[in-house]
Structure formats: C-alpha cells, structure tokens
DRENDO-1510 file (C-alpha; in Angstrom, 1 decimal, always signed):
<recs>
REC; n; res; u; v; w
REC; 1; UNK; +72.6; -59.9; +101.5 .
REC; 2; UNK; +70.4; -63.0; +102.4 .
REC; 3; UNK; +71.8; -66.4; +103.3 .
REC; 4; UNK; +70.9; -67.8; +99.8 .
REC; 5; UNK; +73.9; -66.0; +98.3 .
REC; 6; UNK; +77.6; -65.9; +99.0 .
REC; 7; UNK; +79.8; -62.9; +98.2 .
REC; 8; UNK; +82.8; -64.0; +96.2 .
REC; 9; UNK; +85.9; -62.5; +98.0 .
REC; 10; UNK; +87.9; -61.3; +95.0 .
REC; 11; UNK; +85.4; -60.4; +92.4 .
REC; 12; UNK; +82.5; -59.1; +94.4 .
REC; 13; UNK; +80.1; -61.5; +92.5 .
REC; 14; UNK; +77.4; -63.3; +94.5 .
REC; 15; UNK; +76.7; -67.0; +94.1 .
REC; 16; UNK; +74.3; -69.4; +95.7 .
REC; 17; UNK; +76.0; -71.7; +98.1 .
REC; 18; UNK; +75.8; -74.5; +95.5 .
REC; 19; UNK; +77.3; -72.2; +92.7 .
REC; 20; UNK; +80.1; -71.1; +95.1 .
REC; 21; UNK; +80.8; -74.7; +95.9 .
REC; 22; UNK; +81.0; -75.6; +92.2 .
REC; 23; UNK; +83.1; -72.6; +91.3 .
REC; 24; UNK; +85.7; -73.4; +93.8 .
REC; 25; UNK; +86.0; -77.1; +93.1 .
REC; 26; UNK; +84.2; -78.1; +96.2 .
REC; 27; UNK; +86.8; -76.8; +98.7 .
REC; 28; UNK; +85.5; -73.3; +99.1 .
REC; 29; UNK; +89.0; -72.0; +98.1 .
REC; 30; UNK; +89.5; -70.6; +94.6 .
REC; 31; UNK; +92.5; -71.5; +92.5 .
REC; 32; UNK; +93.1; -67.7; +92.2 .
REC; 33; UNK; +93.4; -67.4; +96.0 .
REC; 34; UNK; +95.8; -70.4; +96.1 .
REC; 35; UNK; +97.9; -69.0; +93.2 .
REC; 36; UNK; +98.1; -65.6; +95.0 .
REC; 37; UNK; +99.4; -67.3; +98.2 .
REC; 38; UNK; +101.9; -69.3; +96.1 .
REC; 39; UNK; +103.1; -66.3; +94.2 .
REC; 40; UNK; +103.7; -64.6; +97.6 .
REC; 41; UNK; +105.9; -67.5; +98.7 .
REC; 42; UNK; +107.5; -67.7; +95.3 .
REC; 43; UNK; +108.7; -64.1; +95.6 .
REC; 44; UNK; +110.4; -64.8; +98.9 .
REC; 45; UNK; +111.9; -68.0; +97.6 .
REC; 46; UNK; +113.2; -66.3; +94.4 .
REC; 47; UNK; +114.8; -63.5; +96.4 .
REC; 48; UNK; +116.5; -66.0; +98.8 .
REC; 49; UNK; +117.7; -68.2; +96.0 .
REC; 50; UNK; +119.3; -65.4; +94.0 .
REC; 51; UNK; +120.8; -63.7; +97.0 .
REC; 52; UNK; +122.2; -67.0; +98.3 .
REC; 53; UNK; +123.8; -67.6; +94.9 .
REC; 54; UNK; +125.3; -64.1; +94.8 .
REC; 55; UNK; +126.7; -64.4; +98.3 .
REC; 56; UNK; +128.0; -68.0; +97.8 .
REC; 57; UNK; +129.6; -67.0; +94.5 .
REC; 58; UNK; +131.1; -63.8; +96.0 .
REC; 59; UNK; +132.7; -65.9; +98.8 .
REC; 60; UNK; +133.8; -68.7; +96.5 .
REC; 61; UNK; +131.7; -71.3; +98.4 .
REC; 62; UNK; +130.9; -74.7; +97.0 .
REC; 63; UNK; +127.5; -76.0; +96.0 .
REC; 64; UNK; +126.4; -77.3; +99.4 .
REC; 65; UNK; +127.0; -74.2; +101.5 .
REC; 66; UNK; +125.6; -72.0; +98.8 .
REC; 67; UNK; +122.5; -74.1; +98.4 .
REC; 68; UNK; +122.0; -74.2; +102.2 .
REC; 69; UNK; +122.3; -70.4; +102.4 .
REC; 70; UNK; +119.8; -70.0; +99.6 .
REC; 71; UNK; +117.3; -72.2; +101.4 .
REC; 72; UNK; +117.7; -70.4; +104.7 .
REC; 73; UNK; +117.3; -67.0; +102.9 .
REC; 74; UNK; +114.3; -68.3; +101.0 .
REC; 75; UNK; +112.6; -69.1; +104.3 .
REC; 76; UNK; +113.7; -65.8; +105.8 .
REC; 77; UNK; +112.4; -63.7; +102.9 .
REC; 78; UNK; +109.2; -65.7; +102.6 .
REC; 79; UNK; +108.5; -65.2; +106.3 .
REC; 80; UNK; +109.5; -61.6; +106.2 .
REC; 81; UNK; +107.1; -60.7; +103.4 .
REC; 82; UNK; +104.2; -62.3; +105.3 .
REC; 83; UNK; +105.2; -60.6; +108.5 .
REC; 84; UNK; +105.4; -57.2; +106.8 .
REC; 85; UNK; +101.7; -57.5; +105.7 .
REC; 86; UNK; +100.6; -58.8; +109.1 .
REC; 87; UNK; +102.5; -56.1; +111.0 .
REC; 88; UNK; +100.9; -53.5; +108.8 .
REC; 89; UNK; +97.6; -54.7; +110.2 .
REC; 90; UNK; +98.7; -53.6; +113.7 .
REC; 91; UNK; +99.6; -57.1; +115.0 .
REC; 92; UNK; +102.5; -57.4; +117.4 .
REC; 93; UNK; +105.9; -58.9; +116.4 .
REC; 94; UNK; +105.5; -62.2; +118.3 .
REC; 95; UNK; +102.0; -62.8; +116.8 .
REC; 96; UNK; +103.2; -61.8; +113.3 .
REC; 97; UNK; +106.1; -64.3; +113.6 .
REC; 98; UNK; +103.7; -67.1; +114.6 .
REC; 99; UNK; +101.3; -66.2; +111.8 .
REC; 100; UNK; +104.2; -66.2; +109.2 .
REC; 101; UNK; +105.4; -69.6; +110.5 .
REC; 102; UNK; +101.9; -71.1; +110.3 .
REC; 103; UNK; +101.2; -69.5; +106.9 .
REC; 104; UNK; +104.3; -70.2; +105.0 .
REC; 105; UNK; +106.3; -73.2; +106.4 .
REC; 106; UNK; +104.6; -75.9; +104.3 .
REC; 107; UNK; +104.4; -73.8; +101.2 .
REC; 108; UNK; +108.1; -72.7; +101.3 .
REC; 109; UNK; +109.2; -76.2; +102.2 .
REC; 110; UNK; +107.4; -77.7; +99.2 .
REC; 111; UNK; +108.6; -74.9; +97.0 .
REC; 112; UNK; +112.3; -75.3; +98.1 .
REC; 113; UNK; +112.1; -79.1; +97.7 .
REC; 114; UNK; +110.9; -78.9; +94.1 .
REC; 115; UNK; +113.1; -75.9; +93.2 .
REC; 116; UNK; +116.3; -77.3; +94.6 .
REC; 117; UNK; +115.5; -80.9; +93.5 .
REC; 118; UNK; +115.0; -79.6; +89.9 .
REC; 119; UNK; +118.4; -77.8; +90.0 .
REC; 120; UNK; +120.0; -80.9; +91.5 .
REC; 121; UNK; +118.9; -83.2; +88.7 .
REC; 122; UNK; +119.4; -80.7; +85.8 .
REC; 123; UNK; +122.7; -81.4; +84.1 .
REC; 124; UNK; +125.3; -78.8; +84.9 .
REC; 125; UNK; +122.8; -76.4; +86.6 .
REC; 126; UNK; +124.5; -76.8; +90.0 .
REC; 127; UNK; +127.7; -75.5; +88.5 .
REC; 128; UNK; +126.2; -72.6; +86.6 .
REC; 129; UNK; +127.3; -69.2; +87.6 .
REC; 130; UNK; +125.3; -66.0; +87.8 .
REC; 131; UNK; +126.6; -64.8; +84.4 .
REC; 132; UNK; +125.5; -68.1; +82.7 .
REC; 133; UNK; +122.2; -68.3; +80.9 .
REC; 134; UNK; +121.9; -71.8; +82.3 .
REC; 135; UNK; +121.7; -70.4; +85.8 .
REC; 136; UNK; +118.8; -68.1; +85.0 .
REC; 137; UNK; +117.0; -70.6; +82.7 .
REC; 138; UNK; +117.2; -73.5; +85.3 .
REC; 139; UNK; +116.2; -71.1; +88.1 .
REC; 140; UNK; +113.1; -69.9; +86.1 .
REC; 141; UNK; +112.1; -73.5; +85.2 .
REC; 142; UNK; +112.6; -74.8; +88.7 .
REC; 143; UNK; +110.6; -71.9; +90.2 .
REC; 144; UNK; +107.8; -72.4; +87.7 .
REC; 145; UNK; +107.7; -76.2; +88.5 .
REC; 146; UNK; +107.7; -75.3; +92.2 .
REC; 147; UNK; +104.7; -72.9; +91.6 .
REC; 148; UNK; +102.8; -75.6; +89.7 .
REC; 149; UNK; +103.3; -78.2; +92.5 .
REC; 150; UNK; +102.8; -75.8; +95.5 .
REC; 151; UNK; +99.6; -74.1; +94.3 .
REC; 152; UNK; +97.4; -77.2; +94.9 .
REC; 153; UNK; +99.2; -77.7; +98.3 .
REC; 154; UNK; +98.3; -74.1; +99.2 .
REC; 155; UNK; +94.7; -74.6; +98.0 .
REC; 156; UNK; +94.4; -77.7; +100.2 .
REC; 157; UNK; +95.9; -76.0; +103.3 .
REC; 158; UNK; +93.9; -72.8; +102.9 .
REC; 159; UNK; +90.7; -75.0; +102.5 .
REC; 160; UNK; +91.4; -76.5; +105.9 .
REC; 161; UNK; +92.0; -73.2; +107.6 .
REC; 162; UNK; +95.7; -73.5; +107.6 .
REC; 163; UNK; +98.5; -72.0; +105.6 .
REC; 164; UNK; +97.7; -68.6; +104.1 .
REC; 165; UNK; +94.2; -68.8; +105.6 .
REC; 166; UNK; +95.9; -67.8; +108.9 .
REC; 167; UNK; +97.1; -64.6; +107.2 .
REC; 168; UNK; +93.6; -63.7; +105.9 .
REC; 169; UNK; +92.3; -63.6; +109.5 .
REC; 170; UNK; +94.6; -60.5; +110.1 .
REC; 171; UNK; +93.6; -58.6; +106.9 .
REC; 172; UNK; +90.7; -56.3; +107.7 .
</recs>
C-alpha cells in the first residue's frame, strides 16, 4: 500500500490521509473505537455495580458502604477485563497491571462518577432493592448516561495515545 492511502483498522477500507482525517472527526480516532473502549469499561462497571449491590444487600449494609464496595468492584472488574486481554498477548503480570491502570483509570472514574451521581439524584433509587424494578431501571439509565459521557472522553484520550490506546499496543 502506498503512502497516499491509510488502511482503516476496523473495516479494512483504505482512505487518503485527508479522507481518514475527515472520517474520524480530525482526531484520527473513530467513534466506533471509542465506543468499543467505553463498552469494555461499561462491562466491568456493570459487573462491579451489581455485585456490590448483591453483597451489600446480603450483608444488610447501608447505602454508603454498599456504594463504596460497588465502586471498588467496578474498578477491579474493569482492570481485570483489560488485564485478561493483555495477559493473553503474552505480557507479564506487572506490565499488564500498568497497562490496565493506564488504559482504564480515567474511563472508569468518569463512568463511576456519572453512574453513581445519577443514582444519587434519582428519587428513591438509592433505597431500591435488587427485586425492585426501580433498581434495574435506574441502573440501566445511569450506565447509559455514563456511556454517553465517557465515550467522548475515551475518544479524546485514545487520540492522545493514552487510555485504551495503550492496550492496542499489546494486541498483535
């Protein structure tokens, strides 16, 4: 392939540098790539949120310790999912941990801020139990809002060689 065309990573289509620049909104990072990175973080956050609620409810904890556990678990599962992929590429544990921290910290932090902030201001959502429709509806809406806010953040960080761009260096 000559230097006049750029291979698009996900579709295999080629573009001139100008077309590639236009297609990606000028950042060189597609919205699809940013959305994929955000979905990855969203998965870890959702697992952590639900597991935190299950544990907190099972132990009869109040809202604060249950929320703190859910946040800790969201970071844990977000990092763990990234590390799993990086470790599969043959990278050592210490490097995989550094990659996960670099790739996901900002993304998970923004996602958790939006997610938990939404639940906090939603009337009665903090007191909803796992068996209540309000729990699942407010969780779904809060995670959807977190996705919408975090996707542009991920696009910006990836475009600067940070965030999930770090992970892509280890996928061969």
